[in-house]
mmCIF file of the N, C-alpha and C atoms, coordinates in Angstrom:
data_MODEL
# 
_entry.id   MODEL 
# 
loop_
_atom_site.group_PDB 
_atom_site.id 
_atom_site.type_symbol 
_atom_site.label_atom_id 
_atom_site.label_alt_id 
_atom_site.label_comp_id 
_atom_site.label_asym_id 
_atom_site.label_entity_id 
_atom_site.label_seq_id 
_atom_site.pdbx_PDB_ins_code 
_atom_site.Cartn_x 
_atom_site.Cartn_y 
_atom_site.Cartn_z 
_atom_site.occupancy 
_atom_site.B_iso_or_equiv 
_atom_site.pdbx_formal_charge 
_atom_site.auth_seq_id 
_atom_site.auth_comp_id 
_atom_site.auth_asym_id 
_atom_site.auth_atom_id 
_atom_site.pdbx_PDB_model_num 
ATOM 1   N N  . UNK A 1 1  ? 25.670  -0.274  24.120  1.00 0.00 ? 1  UNK A N  1 
ATOM 2   C CA . UNK A 1 1  ? 26.212  -0.801  23.124  1.00 0.00 ? 1  UNK A CA 1 
ATOM 3   C C  . UNK A 1 1  ? 24.000  -1.796  22.391  1.00 0.00 ? 1  UNK A C  1 
ATOM 4   N N  . UNK A 1 2  ? 23.379  -2.287  23.388  1.00 0.00 ? 2  UNK A N  1 
ATOM 5   C CA . UNK A 1 2  ? 22.245  -2.934  22.363  1.00 0.00 ? 2  UNK A CA 1 
ATOM 6   C C  . UNK A 1 2  ? 21.469  -2.292  22.051  1.00 0.00 ? 2  UNK A C  1 
ATOM 7   N N  . UNK A 1 3  ? 21.223  -0.608  22.102  1.00 0.00 ? 3  UNK A N  1 
ATOM 8   C CA . UNK A 1 3  ? 20.196  0.351   21.870  1.00 0.00 ? 3  UNK A CA 1 
ATOM 9   C C  . UNK A 1 3  ? 20.742  0.681   20.338  1.00 0.00 ? 3  UNK A C  1 
ATOM 10  N N  . UNK A 1 4  ? 21.479  0.793   20.590  1.00 0.00 ? 4  UNK A N  1 
ATOM 11  C CA . UNK A 1 4  ? 22.784  1.142   18.820  1.00 0.00 ? 4  UNK A CA 1 
ATOM 12  C C  . UNK A 1 4  ? 22.394  -0.159  17.572  1.00 0.00 ? 4  UNK A C  1 
ATOM 13  N N  . UNK A 1 5  ? 22.479  -1.319  18.912  1.00 0.00 ? 5  UNK A N  1 
ATOM 14  C CA . UNK A 1 5  ? 22.834  -2.297  17.107  1.00 0.00 ? 5  UNK A CA 1 
ATOM 15  C C  . UNK A 1 5  ? 20.800  -2.226  16.845  1.00 0.00 ? 5  UNK A C  1 
ATOM 16  N N  . UNK A 1 6  ? 20.043  -2.111  17.729  1.00 0.00 ? 6  UNK A N  1 
ATOM 17  C CA . UNK A 1 6  ? 18.697  -1.837  18.100  1.00 0.00 ? 6  UNK A CA 1 
ATOM 18  C C  . UNK A 1 6  ? 18.600  -0.770  16.814  1.00 0.00 ? 6  UNK A C  1 
ATOM 19  N N  . UNK A 1 7  ? 19.261  0.391   16.543  1.00 0.00 ? 7  UNK A N  1 
ATOM 20  C CA . UNK A 1 7  ? 18.956  0.952   16.097  1.00 0.00 ? 7  UNK A CA 1 
ATOM 21  C C  . UNK A 1 7  ? 19.471  1.163   14.291  1.00 0.00 ? 7  UNK A C  1 
ATOM 22  N N  . UNK A 1 8  ? 20.773  0.166   14.621  1.00 0.00 ? 8  UNK A N  1 
ATOM 23  C CA . UNK A 1 8  ? 20.932  -0.382  12.598  1.00 0.00 ? 8  UNK A CA 1 
ATOM 24  C C  . UNK A 1 8  ? 19.933  -1.564  12.293  1.00 0.00 ? 8  UNK A C  1 
ATOM 25  N N  . UNK A 1 9  ? 19.112  -2.190  13.605  1.00 0.00 ? 9  UNK A N  1 
ATOM 26  C CA . UNK A 1 9  ? 18.776  -3.249  12.646  1.00 0.00 ? 9  UNK A CA 1 
ATOM 27  C C  . UNK A 1 9  ? 17.835  -2.578  12.286  1.00 0.00 ? 9  UNK A C  1 
ATOM 28  N N  . UNK A 1 10 ? 17.065  -1.424  12.610  1.00 0.00 ? 10 UNK A N  1 
ATOM 29  C CA . UNK A 1 10 ? 15.997  -0.826  12.318  1.00 0.00 ? 10 UNK A CA 1 
ATOM 30  C C  . UNK A 1 10 ? 15.700  -0.065  11.174  1.00 0.00 ? 10 UNK A C  1 
ATOM 31  N N  . UNK A 1 11 ? 16.940  0.988   10.896  1.00 0.00 ? 11 UNK A N  1 
ATOM 32  C CA . UNK A 1 11 ? 17.644  1.802   9.403   1.00 0.00 ? 11 UNK A CA 1 
ATOM 33  C C  . UNK A 1 11 ? 17.401  0.532   8.528   1.00 0.00 ? 11 UNK A C  1 
ATOM 34  N N  . UNK A 1 12 ? 18.436  -0.722  8.497   1.00 0.00 ? 12 UNK A N  1 
ATOM 35  C CA . UNK A 1 12 ? 18.706  -2.015  8.094   1.00 0.00 ? 12 UNK A CA 1 
ATOM 36  C C  . UNK A 1 12 ? 17.007  -2.400  7.225   1.00 0.00 ? 12 UNK A C  1 
ATOM 37  N N  . UNK A 1 13 ? 15.946  -3.009  8.450   1.00 0.00 ? 13 UNK A N  1 
ATOM 38  C CA . UNK A 1 13 ? 14.870  -3.081  7.761   1.00 0.00 ? 13 UNK A CA 1 
ATOM 39  C C  . UNK A 1 13 ? 14.156  -1.883  6.797   1.00 0.00 ? 13 UNK A C  1 
ATOM 40  N N  . UNK A 1 14 ? 14.285  -0.294  8.227   1.00 0.00 ? 14 UNK A N  1 
ATOM 41  C CA . UNK A 1 14 ? 13.733  0.311   6.504   1.00 0.00 ? 14 UNK A CA 1 
ATOM 42  C C  . UNK A 1 14 ? 13.997  0.362   5.068   1.00 0.00 ? 14 UNK A C  1 
ATOM 43  N N  . UNK A 1 15 ? 15.417  0.186   5.003   1.00 0.00 ? 15 UNK A N  1 
ATOM 44  C CA . UNK A 1 15 ? 16.518  0.171   3.687   1.00 0.00 ? 15 UNK A CA 1 
ATOM 45  C C  . UNK A 1 15 ? 15.720  -1.074  2.692   1.00 0.00 ? 15 UNK A C  1 
ATOM 46  N N  . UNK A 1 16 ? 15.518  -2.135  3.313   1.00 0.00 ? 16 UNK A N  1 
ATOM 47  C CA . UNK A 1 16 ? 14.703  -3.387  2.679   1.00 0.00 ? 16 UNK A CA 1 
ATOM 48  C C  . UNK A 1 16 ? 13.480  -2.733  2.758   1.00 0.00 ? 16 UNK A C  1 
ATOM 49  N N  . UNK A 1 17 ? 12.742  -2.395  3.698   1.00 0.00 ? 17 UNK A N  1 
ATOM 50  C CA . UNK A 1 17 ? 11.063  -1.987  2.980   1.00 0.00 ? 17 UNK A CA 1 
ATOM 51  C C  . UNK A 1 17 ? 10.884  -0.837  1.752   1.00 0.00 ? 17 UNK A C  1 
ATOM 52  N N  . UNK A 1 18 ? 11.983  -0.183  2.000   1.00 0.00 ? 18 UNK A N  1 
ATOM 53  C CA . UNK A 1 18 ? 11.521  0.932   0.576   1.00 0.00 ? 18 UNK A CA 1 
ATOM 54  C C  . UNK A 1 18 ? 12.316  0.995   -0.195  1.00 0.00 ? 18 UNK A C  1 
ATOM 55  N N  . UNK A 1 19 ? 13.118  -0.109  -0.477  1.00 0.00 ? 19 UNK A N  1 
ATOM 56  C CA . UNK A 1 19 ? 13.522  -0.856  -1.398  1.00 0.00 ? 19 UNK A CA 1 
ATOM 57  C C  . UNK A 1 19 ? 12.347  -1.767  -2.407  1.00 0.00 ? 19 UNK A C  1 
ATOM 58  N N  . UNK A 1 20 ? 11.864  -2.555  -1.411  1.00 0.00 ? 20 UNK A N  1 
ATOM 59  C CA . UNK A 1 20 ? 10.922  -4.093  -2.219  1.00 0.00 ? 20 UNK A CA 1 
ATOM 60  C C  . UNK A 1 20 ? 9.938   -3.147  -2.768  1.00 0.00 ? 20 UNK A C  1 
ATOM 61  N N  . UNK A 1 21 ? 9.518   -1.814  -2.064  1.00 0.00 ? 21 UNK A N  1 
ATOM 62  C CA . UNK A 1 21 ? 8.642   -1.287  -2.652  1.00 0.00 ? 21 UNK A CA 1 
ATOM 63  C C  . UNK A 1 21 ? 8.494   0.074   -3.825  1.00 0.00 ? 21 UNK A C  1 
ATOM 64  N N  . UNK A 1 22 ? 10.096  0.401   -4.363  1.00 0.00 ? 22 UNK A N  1 
ATOM 65  C CA . UNK A 1 22 ? 10.908  0.484   -4.817  1.00 0.00 ? 22 UNK A CA 1 
ATOM 66  C C  . UNK A 1 22 ? 10.433  0.147   -6.325  1.00 0.00 ? 22 UNK A C  1 
ATOM 67  N N  . UNK A 1 23 ? 10.400  -0.511  -5.749  1.00 0.00 ? 23 UNK A N  1 
ATOM 68  C CA . UNK A 1 23 ? 10.687  -2.004  -6.809  1.00 0.00 ? 23 UNK A CA 1 
ATOM 69  C C  . UNK A 1 23 ? 9.282   -2.409  -7.140  1.00 0.00 ? 23 UNK A C  1 
ATOM 70  N N  . UNK A 1 24 ? 8.645   -2.622  -6.437  1.00 0.00 ? 24 UNK A N  1 
ATOM 71  C CA . UNK A 1 24 ? 7.193   -3.675  -6.395  1.00 0.00 ? 24 UNK A CA 1 
ATOM 72  C C  . UNK A 1 24 ? 6.634   -1.839  -7.494  1.00 0.00 ? 24 UNK A C  1 
ATOM 73  N N  . UNK A 1 25 ? 6.500   -1.102  -7.633  1.00 0.00 ? 25 UNK A N  1 
ATOM 74  C CA . UNK A 1 25 ? 5.520   0.378   -8.157  1.00 0.00 ? 25 UNK A CA 1 
ATOM 75  C C  . UNK A 1 25 ? 6.856   -0.355  -9.069  1.00 0.00 ? 25 UNK A C  1 
ATOM 76  N N  . UNK A 1 26 ? 7.990   0.202   -9.244  1.00 0.00 ? 26 UNK A N  1 
ATOM 77  C CA . UNK A 1 26 ? 8.805   -0.477  -10.634 1.00 0.00 ? 26 UNK A CA 1 
ATOM 78  C C  . UNK A 1 26 ? 8.061   -1.375  -11.469 1.00 0.00 ? 26 UNK A C  1 
ATOM 79  N N  . UNK A 1 27 ? 7.724   -2.710  -10.895 1.00 0.00 ? 27 UNK A N  1 
ATOM 80  C CA . UNK A 1 27 ? 7.245   -3.515  -12.113 1.00 0.00 ? 27 UNK A CA 1 
ATOM 81  C C  . UNK A 1 27 ? 5.839   -3.167  -11.735 1.00 0.00 ? 27 UNK A C  1 
ATOM 82  N N  . UNK A 1 28 ? 4.972   -2.743  -11.061 1.00 0.00 ? 28 UNK A N  1 
ATOM 83  C CA . UNK A 1 28 ? 3.580   -2.060  -11.695 1.00 0.00 ? 28 UNK A CA 1 
ATOM 84  C C  . UNK A 1 28 ? 3.258   -1.336  -12.965 1.00 0.00 ? 28 UNK A C  1 
ATOM 85  N N  . UNK A 1 29 ? 4.761   -0.331  -12.982 1.00 0.00 ? 29 UNK A N  1 
ATOM 86  C CA . UNK A 1 29 ? 4.430   0.935   -14.193 1.00 0.00 ? 29 UNK A CA 1 
ATOM 87  C C  . UNK A 1 29 ? 5.169   -0.300  -15.243 1.00 0.00 ? 29 UNK A C  1 
ATOM 88  N N  . UNK A 1 30 ? 6.033   -1.004  -15.548 1.00 0.00 ? 30 UNK A N  1 
ATOM 89  C CA . UNK A 1 30 ? 5.913   -1.535  -16.510 1.00 0.00 ? 30 UNK A CA 1 
ATOM 90  C C  . UNK A 1 30 ? 4.896   -2.312  -17.296 1.00 0.00 ? 30 UNK A C  1 
ATOM 91  N N  . UNK A 1 31 ? 4.477   -2.666  -18.824 1.00 0.00 ? 31 UNK A N  1 
ATOM 92  C CA . UNK A 1 31 ? 3.702   -3.107  -19.804 1.00 0.00 ? 31 UNK A CA 1 
ATOM 93  C C  . UNK A 1 31 ? 3.659   -4.093  -19.452 1.00 0.00 ? 31 UNK A C  1 
ATOM 94  N N  . UNK A 1 32 ? 2.881   -5.277  -19.383 1.00 0.00 ? 32 UNK A N  1 
ATOM 95  C CA . UNK A 1 32 ? 2.714   -6.730  -19.925 1.00 0.00 ? 32 UNK A CA 1 
ATOM 96  C C  . UNK A 1 32 ? 3.874   -7.734  -20.854 1.00 0.00 ? 32 UNK A C  1 
ATOM 97  N N  . UNK A 1 33 ? 4.437   -8.250  -20.548 1.00 0.00 ? 33 UNK A N  1 
ATOM 98  C CA . UNK A 1 33 ? 5.099   -8.669  -22.634 1.00 0.00 ? 33 UNK A CA 1 
ATOM 99  C C  . UNK A 1 33 ? 3.752   -9.962  -22.677 1.00 0.00 ? 33 UNK A C  1 
ATOM 100 N N  . UNK A 1 34 ? 3.761   -10.127 -23.952 1.00 0.00 ? 34 UNK A N  1 
ATOM 101 C CA . UNK A 1 34 ? 2.638   -10.941 -24.812 1.00 0.00 ? 34 UNK A CA 1 
ATOM 102 C C  . UNK A 1 34 ? 1.742   -9.706  -25.492 1.00 0.00 ? 34 UNK A C  1 
ATOM 103 N N  . UNK A 1 35 ? 0.328   -10.485 -25.345 1.00 0.00 ? 35 UNK A N  1 
ATOM 104 C CA . UNK A 1 35 ? -1.298  -10.302 -26.187 1.00 0.00 ? 35 UNK A CA 1 
ATOM 105 C C  . UNK A 1 35 ? -1.596  -8.897  -25.441 1.00 0.00 ? 35 UNK A C  1 
ATOM 106 N N  . UNK A 1 36 ? -2.341  -8.239  -26.099 1.00 0.00 ? 36 UNK A N  1 
ATOM 107 C CA . UNK A 1 36 ? -3.410  -6.758  -25.529 1.00 0.00 ? 36 UNK A CA 1 
ATOM 108 C C  . UNK A 1 36 ? -4.311  -6.981  -26.536 1.00 0.00 ? 36 UNK A C  1 
ATOM 109 N N  . UNK A 1 37 ? -5.511  -7.187  -26.194 1.00 0.00 ? 37 UNK A N  1 
ATOM 110 C CA . UNK A 1 37 ? -7.057  -7.403  -26.882 1.00 0.00 ? 37 UNK A CA 1 
ATOM 111 C C  . UNK A 1 37 ? -7.524  -6.231  -25.840 1.00 0.00 ? 37 UNK A C  1 
ATOM 112 N N  . UNK A 1 38 ? -8.401  -5.344  -26.936 1.00 0.00 ? 38 UNK A N  1 
ATOM 113 C CA . UNK A 1 38 ? -8.638  -4.201  -26.761 1.00 0.00 ? 38 UNK A CA 1 
ATOM 114 C C  . UNK A 1 38 ? -10.272 -4.621  -27.384 1.00 0.00 ? 38 UNK A C  1 
ATOM 115 N N  . UNK A 1 39 ? -11.447 -4.736  -26.365 1.00 0.00 ? 39 UNK A N  1 
ATOM 116 C CA . UNK A 1 39 ? -12.500 -3.845  -27.181 1.00 0.00 ? 39 UNK A CA 1 
ATOM 117 C C  . UNK A 1 39 ? -12.807 -2.903  -26.850 1.00 0.00 ? 39 UNK A C  1 
ATOM 118 N N  . UNK A 1 40 ? -13.244 -1.856  -27.788 1.00 0.00 ? 40 UNK A N  1 
ATOM 119 C CA . UNK A 1 40 ? -14.136 -0.857  -27.741 1.00 0.00 ? 40 UNK A CA 1 
ATOM 120 C C  . UNK A 1 40 ? -15.029 -0.552  -28.888 1.00 0.00 ? 40 UNK A C  1 
ATOM 121 N N  . UNK A 1 41 ? -15.365 0.684   -28.581 1.00 0.00 ? 41 UNK A N  1 
ATOM 122 C CA . UNK A 1 41 ? -16.196 1.405   -29.656 1.00 0.00 ? 41 UNK A CA 1 
ATOM 123 C C  . UNK A 1 41 ? -15.666 0.941   -31.661 1.00 0.00 ? 41 UNK A C  1 
ATOM 124 N N  . UNK A 1 42 ? -14.655 0.560   -31.353 1.00 0.00 ? 42 UNK A N  1 
ATOM 125 C CA . UNK A 1 42 ? -13.767 1.108   -32.834 1.00 0.00 ? 42 UNK A CA 1 
ATOM 126 C C  . UNK A 1 42 ? -13.696 -0.857  -33.345 1.00 0.00 ? 42 UNK A C  1 
ATOM 127 N N  . UNK A 1 43 ? -14.770 -2.107  -32.610 1.00 0.00 ? 43 UNK A N  1 
ATOM 128 C CA . UNK A 1 43 ? -14.194 -3.060  -32.763 1.00 0.00 ? 43 UNK A CA 1 
ATOM 129 C C  . UNK A 1 43 ? -12.797 -3.538  -32.039 1.00 0.00 ? 43 UNK A C  1 
ATOM 130 N N  . UNK A 1 44 ? -12.621 -5.004  -32.023 1.00 0.00 ? 44 UNK A N  1 
ATOM 131 C CA . UNK A 1 44 ? -11.832 -5.487  -31.645 1.00 0.00 ? 44 UNK A CA 1 
ATOM 132 C C  . UNK A 1 44 ? -10.453 -4.878  -31.947 1.00 0.00 ? 44 UNK A C  1 
ATOM 133 N N  . UNK A 1 45 ? -9.257  -5.123  -30.799 1.00 0.00 ? 45 UNK A N  1 
ATOM 134 C CA . UNK A 1 45 ? -7.800  -5.072  -31.641 1.00 0.00 ? 45 UNK A CA 1 
ATOM 135 C C  . UNK A 1 45 ? -7.038  -5.756  -31.045 1.00 0.00 ? 45 UNK A C  1 
ATOM 136 N N  . UNK A 1 46 ? -5.952  -6.657  -32.057 1.00 0.00 ? 46 UNK A N  1 
ATOM 137 C CA . UNK A 1 46 ? -5.574  -7.064  -30.583 1.00 0.00 ? 46 UNK A CA 1 
ATOM 138 C C  . UNK A 1 46 ? -3.537  -7.315  -31.370 1.00 0.00 ? 46 UNK A C  1 
ATOM 139 N N  . UNK A 1 47 ? -2.975  -6.694  -30.218 1.00 0.00 ? 47 UNK A N  1 
ATOM 140 C CA . UNK A 1 47 ? -1.543  -6.966  -30.359 1.00 0.00 ? 47 UNK A CA 1 
ATOM 141 C C  . UNK A 1 47 ? -0.610  -6.827  -30.238 1.00 0.00 ? 47 UNK A C  1 
ATOM 142 N N  . UNK A 1 48 ? -0.168  -7.449  -30.491 1.00 0.00 ? 48 UNK A N  1 
ATOM 143 C CA . UNK A 1 48 ? 1.495   -8.147  -29.938 1.00 0.00 ? 48 UNK A CA 1 
ATOM 144 C C  . UNK A 1 48 ? 2.410   -7.595  -29.616 1.00 0.00 ? 48 UNK A C  1 
ATOM 145 N N  . UNK A 1 49 ? 3.080   -7.683  -28.156 1.00 0.00 ? 49 UNK A N  1 
ATOM 146 C CA . UNK A 1 49 ? 3.205   -7.289  -27.132 1.00 0.00 ? 49 UNK A CA 1 
ATOM 147 C C  . UNK A 1 49 ? 5.085   -7.007  -27.310 1.00 0.00 ? 49 UNK A C  1 
# 
């Protein structure tokens, strides 16, 4: 019975880790809100997001 509980705990922990990593990747792909300032060969560009 103890082995089964440990297996359930391990599976639950893995599900939590996958969910947290998925959410972290989702947040990283989102564009930030606020001002976007680009400095390049065409000069300085400021855009509001």
